[in-house]
C-alpha positions in Angstrom: 44.2 41.4 1.4 45.0 38.4 3.7 42.1 39.2 5.9 39.7 39.3 2.9 41.1 36.0 1.6 40.8 34.4 5.1 37.2 35.6 5.3 36.4 34.3 1.9 38.0 30.9 2.8 35.9 30.6 6.0 32.7 31.4 4.1 33.4 29.0 1.3 34.4 26.3 3.8 31.1 26.8 5.7 29.1 26.5 2.5 31.0 23.4 1.4 30.3 21.8 4.8 26.7 22.8 4.6 26.3 21.2 1.2 28.3 18.0 2.0 25.9 15.0 2.1 25.2 13.3 5.4 24.9 9.6 5.9 21.3 8.6 6.4 20.4 5.1 7.5 17.7 3.1 5.9 15.8 2.8 9.3 15.6 6.6 9.6 14.3 7.0 6.0 11.8 4.2 6.6 10.5 5.9 9.7 10.0 9.1 7.7 8.3 7.4 4.8 6.0 5.4 7.1 4.9 8.4 9.2 4.0 10.4 6.0 2.7 7.6 3.8 -0.7 8.3 2.4 -1.1 4.6 1.5 -0.7 3.7 5.2 -3.2 6.3 6.2 -5.7 5.1 3.6 -5.6 1.4 4.6 -5.7 2.4 8.3 -8.9 4.4 7.7 -10.4 1.5 5.8 -9.6 -0.8 8.8 -11.2 1.7 11.2 -14.3 1.8 9.1 -14.5 -2.0 9.0 -13.9 -2.1 12.8 -16.9 0.2 13.3 -19.0 -1.8 11.0 -18.2 -5.0 12.9 -18.9 -3.4 16.2 -22.3 -2.3 14.9 -23.1 -5.7 13.4 -22.2 -7.4 16.7 -24.9 -5.3 18.5 -27.6 -6.9 16.3 -29.1 -8.6 19.4 -30.0 -5.3 21.1 -33.6 -4.1 20.7 -34.5 -1.2 18.5 -36.0 1.7 20.5 -37.9 4.4 18.6 -40.0 7.4 19.2 -42.4 9.2 16.9 -44.6 12.3 17.3 -47.2 14.3 15.3 -49.0 17.6 15.6 -51.8 18.0 13.0 -55.1 19.8 12.3 -57.8 17.9 10.5 -61.5 17.7 9.7 -61.3 14.1 8.5 -64.2 12.3 10.2 -62.2 9.1 10.8 -59.1 10.8 12.3 -61.2 13.1 14.4 -63.3 10.3 15.8 -60.5 7.8 16.5 -58.2 10.5 18.1 -61.1 11.5 20.4 -61.4 7.8 21.1 -57.7 7.6 21.8 -58.2 10.4 24.4 -60.9 8.1 25.9 -63.3 11.1 25.6 -65.9 10.0 23.1 -69.3 11.6 23.9 -72.9 10.6 23.0 -73.1 13.6 20.7 -70.2 12.2 18.6 -72.5 9.5 17.3 -75.0 11.8 15.7 -74.7 11.3 12.0 -74.3 15.0 11.2 -71.5 15.2 13.8 -69.8 12.0 12.6 -69.9 13.2 9.0 -68.9 16.8 9.6 -67.0 17.0 12.9 -65.4 20.3 12.3 -61.7 21.0 12.4 -59.8 19.6 15.4 -56.1 19.8 16.4 -54.4 16.8 17.9 -50.9 15.7 19.2 -49.8 12.1 19.2 -46.6 10.4 20.3 -45.3 6.8 20.2 -42.6 5.1 22.1 -41.7 1.6 21.1 -39.3 -1.3 21.3 -38.6 -4.0 18.7 -36.6 -7.1 19.7 -35.9 -9.5 16.8 -35.6 -13.1 18.0 -34.9 -14.7 14.7 -34.1 -13.1 11.3 -33.1 -16.1 9.3 -29.4 -15.7 10.3 -29.0 -12.6 8.3 -27.5 -10.5 11.2 -25.1 -13.2 12.3 -23.9 -13.7 8.7 -23.5 -10.0 8.5 -21.4 -10.0 11.6 -19.2 -12.8 10.2 -18.8 -10.9 7.0 -17.5 -7.7 8.7 -15.2 -9.9 10.9 -13.7 -11.2 7.7 -13.4 -7.7 6.3 -11.6 -6.5 9.4 -9.1 -9.4 9.1 -8.7 -8.6 5.4 -8.0 -5.0 6.3 -5.3 -6.1 8.8 -3.7 -8.2 6.1 -3.9 -5.2 3.6 -2.2 -3.0 6.1 0.6 -5.5 6.5 0.8 -5.9 2.7 0.9 -2.2 2.0 3.6 -1.8 4.6 5.6 -4.6 3.1 5.1 -3.2 -0.4 6.2 0.3 0.5 9.1 -1.0 2.7 10.4 -3.3 -0.1 10.1 -0.5 -2.6 12.1 1.9 -0.3 14.7 -0.9 0.0 14.9 -1.1 -3.8 15.2 2.7 -4.1 17.7 3.0 -1.3 19.7 0.0 -2.5 19.7 1.5 -6.0 21.4 4.6 -4.6 23.9 2.4 -2.8 24.7 0.2 -5.9 25.1 3.1 -8.4 27.0 5.2 -6.0 29.5 2.4 -5.2 30.0 1.6 -8.9 30.2 5.3 -9.7 33.1 5.5 -7.2 34.9 2.7 -9.0 34.5 4.4 -12.4 35.5 7.8 -11.0 38.7 6.3 -9.5 39.5 4.6 -12.8 38.8 7.8 -14.8 41.2 9.8 -12.7 44.0 7.4 -13.3 43.1 7.2 -17.0 43.1 11.0 -17.4 46.5 11.3 -15.8 47.9 8.9 -18.4 46.2 10.7 -21.3 47.5 14.1 -20.0 51.1 12.7 -19.8 50.9 10.6 -23.0 53.1 12.0 -25.8 51.9 11.1 -29.2 54.1 13.2 -31.4 52.3 13.7 -34.7 49.5 11.9 -36.5 52.1 10.4 -38.7 52.7 7.9 -35.9 49.7 5.6 -36.5 50.4 3.2 -33.7 50.8 5.9 -31.0 48.0 8.1 -32.3 45.6 5.1 -32.5 46.5 4.2 -28.9 45.6 7.7 -27.8 42.3 7.6 -29.6 41.6 4.3 -27.9 42.3 5.7 -24.5 40.2 8.8 -25.2 37.4 6.5 -26.4 37.5 4.6 -23.1 37.5 7.8 -21.2 34.4 9.0 -23.1 32.6 5.7 -22.4 33.3 6.1 -18.7 32.0 9.7 -18.7 28.8 8.4 -20.4 28.4 5.6 -17.8 29.0 8.1 -15.0 26.3 10.4 -16.4 23.9 7.4 -16.5 24.7 6.4 -12.9 24.3 10.0 -11.7 20.9 10.2 -13.3 19.7 6.9 -11.8 21.0 8.0 -8.3 19.1 11.3 -8.7 15.9 9.4 -9.7 16.1 7.0 -6.7 16.8 10.0 -4.4 13.9 11.9 -5.9 11.5 9.0 -5.1 12.7 8.9 -1.5 12.7 12.6 -1.0 9.1 12.8 -2.4 8.0 10.0 0.0 9.7 11.6 3.0 8.7 15.1 2.0 12.2 16.4 2.6 15.0 17.9 0.6 17.9 16.7 2.8 21.3 16.3 1.1 22.0 12.7 2.2 24.0 9.7 1.1 23.9 6.0 2.2 26.8 4.4 4.0 29.0 3.5 0.9 31.1 1.2 3.0 28.2 -1.2 3.4 28.0 -4.0 0.9 24.8 -4.7 -1.0 24.3 -8.2 0.4 24.9 -7.0 4.0 22.3 -4.2 3.5 19.7 -6.7 2.2 20.4 -9.3 4.9 20.1 -6.6 7.6 16.9 -4.8 6.3 15.0 -7.1 4.0 14.9 -10.3 6.0 12.5 -12.7 4.5 10.1 -14.8 6.5 10.6 -18.4 5.7 7.3 -19.7 7.3 4.9 -17.5 5.3 2.8 -19.7 3.0 1.4 -16.8 1.0 1.9 -13.0 0.9 -0.2 -10.7 3.1 -2.1 -9.5 0.1 -3.0 -13.0 -0.9 -4.3 -13.7 2.7 -6.3 -10.4 2.4 -8.0 -11.7 -0.7 -8.7 -15.0 1.0 -10.6 -13.2 3.8 -12.5 -11.2 1.1 -13.6 -14.4 -0.5 -15.0 -15.5 2.8 -17.3 -12.5 2.8 -18.8 -13.8 -0.4 -19.8 -16.9 1.5 -21.4 -14.8 4.1 -23.3 -12.8 1.4 -24.7 -16.1 0.2 -26.0 -17.0 3.7 -27.5 -13.5 3.9 -29.4 -14.0 0.7 -30.8 -17.3 1.9 -32.3 -15.5 4.9 -34.7 -13.7 2.5 -36.7 -17.0 2.2 -36.9 -17.6 6.0 -39.4 -16.2 8.5 -38.6 -13.4 10.9 -39.8 -13.6 14.5 -39.6 -10.9 17.2 -41.2 -9.2 20.2 -42.6 -5.7 20.2 -44.0 -3.2 22.7 -45.4 0.2 22.1 -46.9 3.1 24.1 -49.2 5.5 22.3 -50.1 9.0 23.7 -53.0 11.0 22.4 -53.6 14.7 23.2 -56.4 17.0 22.0 -58.9 19.6 23.1 -60.8 17.2 25.3 -58.2 15.3 27.2 -54.9 13.3 27.2 -54.6 9.5 27.4 -52.2 6.7 26.5 -52.5 3.1 25.5 -50.1 0.2 25.4 -49.7 -2.7 23.0 -47.2 -5.6 23.1 -46.9 -9.0 21.6 -45.1 -11.2 19.1 -44.8 -10.8 15.4 -44.1 -13.1 12.5 -43.1 -12.0 9.0 -42.5 -14.3 6.1 -42.4 -13.3 2.5 -44.5 -15.8 0.6 -43.8 -14.2 -2.7 -41.3 -11.5 -3.6 -40.0 -11.2 -7.2 -36.9 -9.3 -6.1 -35.7 -12.3 -4.1 -35.6 -14.7 -7.1 -32.1 -15.7 -8.3 -30.3 -13.9 -5.5 -29.0 -17.1 -3.9 -27.8 -18.4 -7.2 -26.1 -15.1 -8.0 -24.4 -15.0 -4.6 -23.2 -18.6 -5.0 -21.8 -17.8 -8.5 -19.9 -14.9 -7.1 -18.5 -16.9 -4.3 -17.4 -19.7 -6.7 -15.8 -17.1 -9.0 -14.0 -15.6 -6.0 -12.6 -18.9 -5.0 -11.5 -19.7 -8.5 -9.7 -16.4 -8.8 -8.1 -16.9 -5.5 -6.7 -20.3 -6.5 -5.5 -18.8 -9.7 -3.7 -16.0 -7.9 -2.2 -18.6 -5.5 -0.8 -20.6 -8.4 0.7 -17.5 -10.0 2.2 -16.4 -6.7 3.7 -19.9 -6.2 5.2 -19.8 -9.7 6.6 -16.3 -9.2 8.1 -17.3 -5.9 9.8 -20.2 -7.4 11.2 -18.2 -10.3 12.4 -15.4 -8.1 14.1 -17.9 -5.7 15.9 -19.5 -8.6 16.9 -16.1 -10.0 18.2 -15.1 -6.6 20.5 -18.1 -6.4 21.8 -17.7 -9.9 22.5 -14.0 -9.4 24.3 -14.7 -6.1 26.6 -17.1 -7.9 27.1 -14.6 -10.7 27.8 -11.7 -8.3 30.4 -13.9 -6.5 32.2 -14.5 -9.7 32.0 -10.9 -10.8 33.4 -9.8 -7.4 36.3 -12.2 -7.7 36.9 -11.2 -11.3 36.7 -7.5 -10.4 39.6 -8.0 -7.9 41.7 -9.7 -10.6 41.0 -7.0 -13.2 41.7 -4.2 -10.8 45.1 -5.7 -10.1 45.6 -6.3 -13.8 44.7 -2.7 -14.6 47.2 -1.3 -12.1 49.9 -3.6 -13.4 49.1 -2.6 -17.0 49.4 1.1 -16.1 52.8 0.5 -14.6 53.9 -1.5 -17.7 52.6 1.3 -20.0 54.6 3.9 -18.1 57.7 1.8 -18.4 57.1 1.4 -22.1 56.5 -2.4 -22.0 52.8 -2.1 -22.9 51.3 -0.1 -25.8 48.4 2.3 -25.4 46.1 0.1 -27.4 46.8 -2.8 -25.1 46.2 -0.6 -22.1 42.9 0.7 -23.6 41.8 -3.0 -24.0 42.6 -3.8 -20.4 40.8 -0.7 -19.1 37.8 -1.5 -21.4 37.5 -5.0 -19.9 37.5 -3.4 -16.4 34.7 -1.0 -17.5 32.8 -3.9 -19.0 33.0 -5.7 -15.7 31.8 -2.7 -13.7 28.9 -2.3 -16.1 27.9 -5.9 -15.8 28.4 -5.9 -12.0 26.0 -2.8 -11.8 23.4 -4.6 -13.9 23.6 -7.8 -11.9 23.4 -6.0 -8.6 20.4 -4.0 -9.8 18.7 -7.2 -10.8 19.6 -8.9 -7.5 18.2 -5.9 -5.6 15.0 -6.1 -7.6 14.6 -9.9 -7.1 15.4 -9.6 -3.4 12.9 -6.8 -2.7 10.1 -8.7 -4.6 10.9 -11.9 -2.6 10.6 -9.9 0.6 7.2 -8.6 -0.4 5.9 -12.1 -1.3 7.2 -13.6 1.9 5.8 -10.9 4.3 
């Protein structure tokens, strides 16, 4: 029997150790989130695409080389004559009217190798290059913005676990002491209205604490579920509960004081610059295009093979094209609209930053007062329990003291949650 009990104890102890949560630092969780983040992968692919577009646009000064080939059979008089001429093998008999009009079916092969070197295209290619350069910079800012966004959200979720777990610990400790008092409290009969009313008051406080514990547990589970989904793991973990919220925020969500605007705002600023480049590209429609070209043509048929070269300068200028009308005005309107939206966003971000900074200072003062009051009420609660056991304090009076302590823990939890939310949003706006 003793051996069986020992074996059972060892197995149960092993399971308990396996299920015990392990401390997991914020840095470890962030590394897991960052490595598996689909948002980060998405913006990284966008940046790579823009990098390739910029590299292609920067090669606009290189010539275009092309090759073309044909094999065809025809009895078309024009094609037969000129392809024979291309072979440099026209004969006297080819000028006989009956032969010119009815040459018979001939088979030919032609090939063309050419080069096209634009010298001036109205600035369209350089504007396109500048546009993609702005898009690359916008992508870099978006990568930084998405990283800050996901990082600050992880800080809010991780901090939420920390806040609710610490306050859950305070409530649990208070509940244990309260349950001991209720268990040992002798009421007698319901005919003792004062004593019975005091018991009901203590039980009411106990029920309130149970409800708050259930709420805290649910919020902890929701925060952990978000983190577990992002890390794609099911580890049983817990934050270091000895770390204070302010220490956690100062260590992990350090705010950059020299950032004028958020990374997302800077990304939008670069995108507005692309609208200016689009306007310059549309203006190029009304300007001439100048370039050099060279081409080698090869003709092959039943008579012979020959080649011919042509090279020179070309000039192209649209004198009239209905599709070009209004494009510059449209591009200019879009650029102006983009600038106006950007300024509006900057104003809103500035207002939000000011409001959040004021909220942060107010919450810090409030949390300082709550922390100080919590120490006083904790000491008062312990003294009240001693006085109750000695009979110098009634159950109703004890219930009132404990209720005030529960009120403070609830208010402290709400204030810390608000402070965490404000701090994480400030981090995102300042990075």
